[in-house]
Structure formats: structure tokens, C-alpha cells
N, C-alpha and C positions, 0 to 999 in steps of 0.2 A: 677620424671618429666614425664608428659604424653607425648605420642608419637603422631605425626601427623598421621591422617588416611585419606584415600582417598576412594571415592566410585563414582559410576556412577549414573547419573540422566539423563535419555533419551539420553545417549551417551556422556554427558558432564562430564568431570572429575572434581569433587568437592573436596576441601580440608576441613577437619574438625579437629578442635583442641580444647580440653577442657582446658580452662584457669583456671576457678574455678567454683564452684557451681553456676549455673544460668548464666554463661558467657562462651558461646561456639562460636568460630569463624567458620563460614561456608561460603565458597566462591569458585567461579569458578577459575580455573587456565587457562581458555581459551584453553583447549585441548579437542578433541573429539576422542572417541574410540568406535568402534562397540562392543557390548556386547560379541560377540563370541571371541573377542581378549582380553578379560579382565579376569584376575585371581582374583575372588572375595575373595579367601582365603588369598592370598598374597597382595591383593590390588595393583597390578601392571599389566602393559600390558604384554600379552603373547608374546613370540618370533615371533608368526605368524603375529603380527602387524608390518608393515614395518618401523615404526618410534619408535619401542619399546625401543631401547637403549637410544635414545634421551629423550623420555618421562620419562622413569624410572630414568634416571640420574637427570632430573629436579626435580622429586619428592624426590629423595634422598637428593639433594642439599637443597630443601625447609625444609626437616626434620632437617638438620644441622643448617640451617639459623634460624629457630624458636628456637632451643635450644640455639644458640649463643645469640639471642636477649634477651631471658629470663635471661641468665647469665649476660649479659652486663647491662641490666636494674637493676638487683639485686645488682651488684657490685657498680653501681653508685648511688644506693639508689633512683632510679626513679620508679614511679608508672607505672605499666603495666596492662592494661585490654584488653578485646577483641577488642574494637574499635581501640585502639592504635596499637595492634598487626596486625590487619587487614590492616591498612594503611601501616605498615612496610612491610608486605608481598606483598601488591600491588606495593609498590615502588620497591621492589626487582624484581618483575615480569615485570613491565612496565616502571620503572623510574618515575620521577616526572611528574604528569599529572595535568592539570588545573581542577578546579572544575566547570568550565563554561560548561553549557549544550551544547553550540554550538561547543566548541572545542572537547568535548568528542564525540559528534555525528559525527563530521567530521573525527576525527583521529582514533576513535575506532569503534563506532557503524556502520558507513557506510562502512569502510574498511572491517569490519567483515562480512558484507552482500555481498560484491562484489564476484561474482562467485558462490554464494550459493542460490541466488534467481533470478527470472526471471527479464529481463531488465525492463519490465513495472513496476514490483513491486519495484525495486530499484529506478526507476524514481519517484514513489509515495512517497517513504521514503524521497528522496531529496527535493521534492516539499513541503512535510510536514515540514521538518526541516527548509527550507527557510522561511516558514510562521511563525514558532515559533520564529525564529531569528528576523523576521520583527517586530512582536508585543511584543516580550519579549527580546529585545536586551541585550546582556551581562548578562543574568540571570545565577546565579550559582545554583547548586543543593540545596544548603542550603536555597536559597531564594524561592524555590517552596512551595507555601502554598495556602490556600483558595483564598486569594485576587489576587494572580498572575493568578490563573486558571480562576477566574471571569473576570479579565482583558483580557485574551486571548479569552475567549468565547465572551465577549462583542465586542472586536475589530473585530472578524470575523463576528459577527452579523451586526455591523455597515458597514462592507465592503460588505454586501449582500451575504455572503456565506450561503449555505443552512445548516439546522440543521444536516442533515446526513453527509455532507462534514466535518462539525465541529467535528462530532463524530469520523470520520476517522483520523483527525489531532490529536485529543486527544489520540487516541489509540496508535499512533506512539510516542507521547510525553510520555505517560505512559510507553511504552516499553523501551524507552531510559533511563528513570529514574530508572526503575526496573533493567535493565542490569548494569547500573552504580553502583547501590547499591550492586549487586552481586559481581561486580568487586572491591568493596572496595573504590570507589571514594568518597562516602558520606554515611551518616548515617540517612538521612532524609527519614522517613517512611510515609510521607504524601501520597505517591502514593498508599498506601494500603487502604486508606479510601474509604468507599462506595460512589459512585457518582463522583469519580474523573473524569471518562469519561462521558460526557453528553449523555443523551439518544438520540434515533432516533425518527423520526416521519414517519408515513405511507405515502408513496409517492402518491400524487394525479396523477393518471395515465393519464396525458395529452398526447395527440398525435395529429398529424396533419392529417386531412382527405386528400383524394386524391385531392379534390377541393382546399384545402389549399396548397398542394404541387404544383399544377398547377399554382396557384396564385403566389407563390414564384418563380417558374421557369420562368414564363412569365415576372416577374418584374426585372429579372437580369439586362437587358440592362439599366434600369433607376436608378439603385441603385448607391450610391457613391462607390468609389473603395474599401473603408474599408468594407462596408456592403456587397458588391458584393462578395468579397473574402470570407467572413464568410458564406454567403448563399450558395456558391458553395460547400464549404467543408461540410456544414451541409446537403445539398441535397445528397451528396455522401453517407452519413450515412443513410439517410432516404430510399435510393434506395437499400441498401444492408444489413441493419440490424446489422451492426458491432458496436463495441465499439469505443469511441473516439480515443483510442490509436492506433486502426487499421485504421479507415477511414481517419485520419488526414494525413497519409503517403501514400495514394493511388497514384499510378503512371500510366500513360497511357500504359506503357509496360506490365502491369498486365492483359490487355485484350487480349483474343485470341478467335478464332472461332473453334467450334467443331460441326460437322454434320450440318453446316449451322446456328448454334446458337452462338451468341456472348456471351462470358462468361468472368468473372473476377476471377482470381485465387489468393487466399490469405491464410494467416494463422490467425486463431483466436488469439486475443491478450492474452487471459488467458490460453487456452488449448494448443496453438501452433499447433493445428490440421490443415491440409491443407483442403481447401474447394473451390469448384468452384460454382459460382452463375450466373445464366442467367441474363443478363442485358437488359434494354430497350434502345430505341433510346435516351431518355432523359438522362439516365445515361451515355451513350457513349458521349453525348454532353457535360455534365458537367465534365467528365473525360478529355476531350480535352481542357478545359479551363485552363488558367494559374492561379496558386494560390501561395501564399507565406505562410510559416509556421505561426501558431498562437497558443497561449496558450489556454488551456481549459477554463480558466476564461474569457479571452477576447472573445472567440467564444460564450460563454454563454451570455455575455453582449451584443454583437453586434447582435446576432440572435434575442434577445428580442426586440431590437430597430427595426429590420427589420419587425418582426411580428406585432409590434405595428403600424408601419407606414402603413402596408398593411391591417390592421383591422382584423387580425387573432385572433380568440377567445382565451382567457386564455394566451395571449402573455407573461404575467408576470411570468408564470410558465414554459415557454419553456426553456430548457437547452440543453447541449450537448447530454445527454442521451435520450432526447426526440426523436432524430433521430432513435435510435435503437427500441424504443417502437413504433414509427410510423410505421416502416416496419412490425414488428411482428403483431401489431393490424390490420393493413390493409390487411395483408395476411390471418389472421383468418376470417375477415369480408368477404373476397373474396372467402372463402370456401376451401382454401388450407389446406391439411392435416397437422395437428399439428406436426407430426413426421418429415415431410419434412421441415417445418419451423425451427424446433429445430436443424436440421443438419446445417442450414445456420447460425442461431443465436448462436449456441454453448451451448444452455441450456441442462443440463444433464438429467433432469427428467421432465415428463409432469406436475407433481405437482408444480415444480419450475417455469415452463413456465406459467401455468395458474395463479399462484399467481402474476407473473410479469405482465401479460397482463390484467387479471381481466375483462373478457367480459362475460356478463350474457347471458342466453340462448336465449333471444329475439334478441340481437345484433348478436349472433353467427349464427342465422338463416338467417341473411341478406346476400345478394350477391352483391358485388360491383365489377366494372370492375377493372382489374389489371392495375397498373400504369407501 
């Protein structure tokens, strides 16, 4: 009778068991060990790992469990293959789990991410799973196929989500299904097909000119409460060049004065780096205005309405990220050194920044007044 073997894959402890020729069980046991704490010869955690005793005992228990399962099935005259054994091992590790995508995502996938990824990333996972549950309610892993993927993609298109946002949702969907497969929840390999995740499109770099920003700012008193709230939040992003996750939570207390210059102190949403940004009187004004929280999608919808009402060009392409691009583009057009802009926007390389802004040499030669 073959023995259970264990090995590391990027720090994850994986179980491997040879059932018969062409039928090998490989699955994660949901434990992680740094390679320096792993004895590759013994296939066990070294004593230097603080949870070595617990982990090694678990692996020993699984060895005995697999042997007992094989003996039990043989004595009862039952058929045992890799698929059945994988489910038995999974039940031994986690108990009975539903094959519903939503339940796995909430009980296993999300809980596994908590504390291991940044808060904004976790929020993205949760938002993605909410959308999947909305358009594919009560879907099981066995039901995931070409038609369900087409349904999800079409539903998001009908709801006016961008192609690139749909791509992000499908990446999370794919990741959930892959992790559930590794954990032995299902045997559906459809996630492996080429094209499971829809492609992206090159973003049309729409931005608001300084004249557009002035039009938006001056129109604030005449807007409906809903649109005014959206416009204030959006302008805060346009005046600082931050991502939605950051500018949606701006507070007046973030403003301070240094050497006679009004600044706003914040942390970049992705890098978590602290940055101070000089602000204009208009930014101080919108920071003093009351706002209430709003979702990314609602802000995108409402700001389109506002831009359409005000006659701003390409209003149908304006979204939450347009605020960030507006700041970066207008700063380049004003002749501000790119390295200084990058410190504010958080772009890591000039190549990345130039690809993001895409301003040709003629526009770059222009000089516009700072807002």
C-alpha cells in the first residue's frame, strides 16, 4: 500500500497519494510553512517551525486516515478512486462543505484571505463575490460551464459594467473555483479552459480639462443632492490624483498647514505609503462640504449624469478612475516634473506612468495654469 507524501509548493503544504496508475490525489491541506522550516527528506516541518508538532501530527493522522479508508472500502467491496478519496480527505479536514460557490467563498475563501491581504484588496474580493452571487445565485461548482460564464458576462454588460471591470470579477471567480478544486470541493475543470476570463480593452484616456473642473465646481450649488454629493467626492479625487478607495474617505481633519502651505496628508490605497499634497482653495472648499458614503458604481453612474447635464465632452466615458487620470494629465500639461507627480499618484515607474497618461509630445509642450 502506497504511503501519503507531502511537499511544498510556494510555501503551501500539499498532499500527494498514488491510488493507481494514472490516478493520483494531489491537494492542499491548507497549511503554510516557510521553506527554511521544511525537511524535504522527511517531508515534515522542522522543529524550528513554531507549529511543527501540530502540523506533523496532522500529516501523520492523514497517513493513517488514508490507509484506514482504503482498508474500509476494500472490506466493504466498495470502489475507491482518486476523486472519492479526495472528497473523503477533504471531509476529514474540513467537515461537510456545500458545493455552492457562495458558501465556499464566504466560509473558506474569504476567511482564508482575512489578515493576509490589504483591506482594499479584501473589499474587492467581497464586492466581486457579491456580484457573482447576484447574477449567478445558488450556483454550485458543478454548474459552472460555458453558459453560466456567458450569463455572468452578459449580465454585467447589461448592467453597464466596463469590460475591464468584468475582467477583474472573472479573475476572482476563476480564483475561487481553482482554490475549491485544490481543496477537493469539486472536480469541475472548466476553469482551466482558455478564455475563461474575458479579455480587457485599452482604456480611452478620458480626462477633464481645468475648464471642465471649473464648470463642475461652479455648478455644485445648482445640482440635486444626489448629484452634488457625487460631484464633491469626484472633485476631491480630481484635485489630489488618488484612487477611489482613498479619496472616497477623505476627512477635513487630514488638512494641515506647513510653511504657510495648506496640505492634505494621506496614505496611498495600494502602497500604503504616506504622502502630503499641496491643495488649492477649491480643494479646501470641497473638503469642507458634507458628503455621505457612496459605492464606486453609483459614483460612476451619477458623475456621468452630472457631466452630461453640464455638457462635458465624453461624459459617457467618465468614471471614478477619471478623477485620478484628470489630476495626472493636467499636471503634465502644466509642466510639472513627472517624478513629482508620480510621488503623489503612487506610480512606481515612469514607463507605467506614461502608459497611464498617454500624452504625446505636442500636448506635453503645452503649459496650462494650475488648478
